[in-house]
Structure formats: C-alpha cells, structure tokens
C-alpha positions as CSV (number, residue, x, y, z in Angstrom):
1,M,89.3,74.9,85.8
2,T,89.8,73.0,89.1
3,K,89.7,74.8,92.4
4,L,92.2,73.8,95.1
5,V,89.5,73.8,97.7
6,D,87.7,71.0,95.8
7,I,90.6,68.6,95.9
8,T,91.8,69.2,99.5
9,N,90.5,68.2,102.9
10,I,92.4,70.9,104.8
11,I,93.9,74.3,104.0
12,R,95.1,76.0,107.1
13,S,97.7,78.4,108.5
14,K,99.5,78.8,111.8
15,N,102.5,80.4,113.5
16,S,105.8,78.7,113.0
17,G,107.3,80.8,115.8
18,P,106.8,84.6,116.2
19,Y,108.6,85.4,112.9
20,E,107.2,82.8,110.5
21,L,103.9,81.6,109.1
22,T,103.2,78.1,107.9
23,M,100.4,77.1,105.6
24,D,99.3,73.4,105.2
25,I,97.5,72.0,102.1
26,M,96.3,68.5,102.6
27,F,94.9,66.6,99.6
28,K,91.9,64.2,99.5
29,S,93.8,61.6,97.5
30,R,97.4,60.6,96.7
31,E,96.7,61.0,93.0
32,E,95.6,64.6,93.3
33,F,98.6,65.4,95.6
34,E,101.0,63.8,93.1
35,D,99.5,65.6,90.2
36,I,99.8,69.0,91.9
37,C,103.4,68.2,92.9
38,K,104.3,67.0,89.4
39,R,102.9,70.1,87.8
40,K,104.5,72.4,90.4
41,I,101.2,74.3,90.8
42,I,102.2,75.5,94.3
43,N,105.5,77.3,93.6
44,E,107.4,80.4,94.7
45,E,106.0,82.6,92.0
46,L,102.4,81.8,93.0
47,I,103.0,82.3,96.7
48,S,104.9,85.6,96.1
49,K,101.9,86.8,94.1
50,L,99.2,85.6,96.5
51,Y,100.9,87.0,99.6
52,K,102.5,90.0,97.9
53,I,105.9,89.1,99.2
54,R,109.4,88.7,97.7
55,K,110.5,85.2,96.8
56,E,113.3,85.7,99.3
57,D,110.6,85.8,102.0
58,I,109.5,82.3,101.2
59,I,111.4,80.0,103.6
60,N,110.4,76.7,102.0
61,I,107.7,74.8,100.1
62,I,107.8,71.2,101.1
63,E,106.0,68.2,99.5
64,F,105.2,65.9,102.5
65,K,104.3,62.6,100.9
66,P,103.3,60.7,104.1
67,A,100.4,63.1,104.6
68,N,99.6,64.0,100.9
69,A,100.4,67.5,101.9
70,I,102.3,70.6,100.9
71,K,103.7,72.8,103.6
72,I,104.6,76.5,102.8
73,T,106.6,78.6,105.3
74,I,107.1,82.3,104.9
75,K,108.5,85.2,106.9
76,R,105.8,87.0,108.8
77,P,105.4,90.6,107.6
78,I,105.0,91.7,111.3
79,A,106.1,89.6,114.2
80,S,103.4,87.8,116.2
81,G,102.1,90.2,118.9
82,D,103.8,93.3,117.5
83,L,102.0,96.6,117.3
84,G,99.8,96.6,114.1
85,E,99.8,92.8,113.9
86,T,96.2,91.5,113.5
87,D,96.4,87.7,113.7
88,V,98.5,86.7,116.7
89,Y,98.1,82.9,116.0
90,G,98.5,83.2,112.2
91,A,95.2,81.2,111.9
92,Q,93.6,83.4,109.2
93,Q,96.5,83.7,106.8
94,H,95.6,80.8,104.6
95,A,92.8,82.8,102.9
96,P,94.8,83.6,99.7
97,L,95.3,79.9,99.0
98,L,91.5,79.4,98.8
99,S,91.4,81.3,95.5
100,I,93.9,79.0,93.7
101,E,92.5,77.6,90.4
102,F,94.4,75.7,87.8
C-alpha cells in the first residue's frame, strides 16, 4: 500500500468563498501525479465517502498539470462564520485526505 502523504509535498484546504471549500493535493513528482490521475484514485466516490457528502455537493475535481496538483472543491456543509461552524478559514478540512492509501 502507498500512502498519499508519502508522495505529496502539500495537502491543504482553504475557503473558496463562504460557501465552498477547496482542497489542494500537490505531488512530489510529475510521474506520481500522472499515475494518480491515470488511475483516477481521487474521484467523486472517494471524496463523497471521506467527507460524508453527496456527489452532487462536489463542485469539481481538477487535475492541474502545471503544478502537479489535484484541486477538489466542495460545498461547505455550513457557511463560513455561521452559527455552529468551527473552521472559519477552512484550513483544517484536508484531514480526511491524509488517510488515503491505494
């Protein structure tokens, strides 16, 4: 088994406006990035499962070749700053991605 954290330099999350979250996965090498993209390891089914959301709540999963990166944008379950929301900046929402193994 390979862990995603072992082949990436950066896994992070942030707001993409008050109603969306974006997660960035940046790979150490072009080869690892291309392999993950070719195998479609990061897909809607996986993100739905990890974040316990409907596929309809995934806005996009983009392979960004110039940065050897995959960008995932989802609807925020609670708008940034709303009552009950615990991560105003969305900076802690990447944690489920850290558990990916393939």
